C-alpha positions as CSV (number, residue, x, y, z in Angstrom):
1,M,181.2,86.0,116.3
2,S,181.0,84.1,113.4
3,D,178.2,81.5,113.2
4,P,178.4,78.2,113.0
5,V,178.6,76.1,109.3
6,V,175.6,74.2,109.1
7,P,176.4,71.2,106.3
8,A,174.5,71.5,104.0
9,R,171.7,68.4,103.8
10,R,171.5,65.3,101.1
11,Q,169.5,64.9,99.5
12,P,168.4,61.3,98.3
13,S,169.5,60.4,95.1
14,V,166.8,59.8,92.3
15,L,169.0,56.4,91.5
16,L,168.4,55.1,94.8
17,I,164.3,55.8,94.9
18,V,164.5,54.8,91.6
19,S,166.5,51.5,92.3
20,L,164.9,50.8,95.4
21,C,160.8,50.8,93.7
22,V,162.4,48.7,91.0
23,N,163.7,46.1,93.8
24,I,160.3,46.5,95.3
25,A,158.3,45.5,92.7
26,L,160.7,42.5,91.7
27,I,160.5,40.9,94.7
28,A,156.0,41.3,94.8
29,L,156.3,39.8,90.7
30,A,158.6,37.1,92.0
31,V,156.1,36.3,95.1
32,S,153.0,36.5,92.9
33,F,154.6,34.0,90.4
34,F,155.1,31.8,93.6
35,M,151.7,32.2,94.6
36,R,150.5,31.6,91.3
37,T,152.4,28.2,90.2
38,G,153.3,27.1,93.7
39,M,156.6,25.6,94.3
40,P,156.5,21.8,92.3
41,H,156.1,19.0,94.5
42,P,156.1,15.2,93.2
43,E,153.4,14.4,95.7
44,M,151.2,17.0,93.6
45,H,149.9,14.4,91.3
46,E,149.8,11.4,93.6
47,G,146.0,11.6,93.9
48,K,144.9,11.3,90.1
49,R,147.3,8.6,88.8
50,A,146.8,7.4,85.1
51,L,148.2,4.8,83.5
52,S,151.0,6.1,81.7
53,A,154.4,3.9,81.4
54,Q,156.3,7.0,83.5
55,S,153.3,6.7,86.1
56,L,153.9,3.1,86.5
57,M,157.9,3.2,87.0
58,R,156.9,5.8,89.6
59,M,154.2,3.0,91.2
60,V,156.0,0.1,90.5
61,P,160.5,0.7,91.0
62,A,161.0,-2.5,90.8
63,E,159.9,-3.0,87.5
64,E,161.3,0.0,86.2
65,G,164.3,-1.6,84.1
66,K,160.9,-3.5,82.4
67,I,158.9,-0.8,81.6
68,R,162.2,1.5,80.4
69,A,163.0,-1.4,77.6
70,I,159.3,-1.5,76.0
71,L,159.7,2.4,76.1
72,E,162.7,2.2,74.2
73,A,161.4,-0.4,71.4
74,H,158.9,1.9,70.8
75,H,161.1,5.3,71.4
76,H,161.6,5.8,67.3
77,Q,157.8,5.0,66.5
78,I,156.5,7.2,68.9
79,R,159.2,10.3,67.5
80,E,158.2,9.2,64.1
81,L,154.5,9.7,65.1
82,K,155.1,13.0,66.8
83,K,157.2,14.7,64.0
84,T,154.1,13.4,61.9
85,A,151.3,15.1,64.2
86,L,153.7,18.1,64.3
87,Q,153.7,18.2,60.4
88,A,150.2,17.8,59.7
89,R,148.9,21.0,62.3
90,E,151.9,22.9,60.9
91,E,150.2,22.3,57.4
92,A,146.8,23.1,59.0
93,F,148.0,26.2,60.0
94,D,149.5,27.3,57.0
95,L,146.2,26.5,55.2
96,L,144.6,28.6,57.8
97,Q,146.9,31.4,56.9
98,A,146.2,31.3,53.2
99,K,145.4,33.8,51.4
100,D,143.3,32.0,48.7
101,F,141.5,29.6,52.1
102,N,140.4,26.5,50.4
103,A,137.5,25.0,53.2
104,D,137.8,21.8,51.6
105,A,142.1,21.7,51.8
106,F,141.6,22.6,55.3
107,A,139.4,20.0,56.6
108,K,141.4,17.4,54.9
109,S,144.4,18.8,56.5
110,L,142.1,19.1,59.8
111,A,141.4,15.0,59.0
112,A,145.1,14.2,58.8
113,V,145.6,15.9,62.3
114,Q,143.0,14.2,63.5
115,A,144.3,10.6,62.1
116,A,148.3,11.4,63.3
117,D,146.8,12.2,66.5
118,A,145.0,8.9,66.4
119,A,148.1,6.9,65.2
120,L,150.2,8.5,68.3
121,E,147.3,7.6,71.0
122,A,147.1,4.0,69.5
123,E,151.2,3.6,69.7
124,T,151.0,5.4,73.5
125,V,148.1,2.5,74.6
126,K,150.0,0.2,73.2
127,I,153.4,0.9,75.0
128,T,150.9,1.4,78.0
129,A,149.6,-1.9,77.5
130,E,152.6,-4.1,77.3
131,S,154.1,-2.4,80.3
132,V,150.6,-3.3,82.6
133,A,151.5,-6.7,81.2
134,A,155.3,-7.1,81.8
135,L,154.1,-6.5,85.9
136,T,152.9,-9.1,88.1
137,P,149.2,-9.7,89.2
138,Q,150.4,-8.4,92.7
139,E,152.1,-5.6,90.9
140,R,148.5,-4.9,88.7
141,A,146.6,-5.4,91.8
142,S,148.5,-2.9,93.7
143,I,148.4,-0.3,90.7
144,A,144.2,-1.2,90.4
145,G,144.3,0.4,93.7
146,E,146.1,3.6,93.6
147,T,144.8,4.6,90.3
148,K,141.8,6.6,89.7
149,R,138.7,5.0,87.8
150,P,137.1,7.6,86.0
151,D,133.5,8.5,86.9
152,R,130.5,9.4,84.9
153,A,131.3,13.4,85.4
154,E,134.4,12.7,84.2
155,L,133.0,11.4,80.9
156,R,130.3,13.5,80.8
157,R,133.3,16.1,81.2
158,L,134.9,14.7,77.9
159,F,132.3,14.0,75.8
160,R,130.1,17.0,76.2
161,K,128.8,19.0,73.4
162,R,129.6,22.4,73.3
């Protein structure tokens, strides 16, 4: 009698194994990414409220139109100040990379960066002041209750010597 024919056992494909390994690695990468960053939640920053025009619009939705109008009135100025601050930083970086480094020119460029940042911050504070002034006394009292008051530890951390 003849021996029964035993079918040859199929070997797993190398490509299949590599594909499964890559998929597992991608899943692990995605899980680690979401574990580190977490899913963004709007409530995430509710504990630390700042007095910016955007946060005022969230805290007092009834006055969003007024605050948006204030933002629009300052939009061009803010845009120009941001452009100026970016240009000052680029100039400082260019001086830093220069083959013939000049310490005085670099110091002047850093002073220009500081001045541009101060002008941008001043305009931002002006927007905040106008936005708060547009609110009713009751809305301002509500915001004062929701806004985190800076404490000494935060101020020390902000102004500590390094």
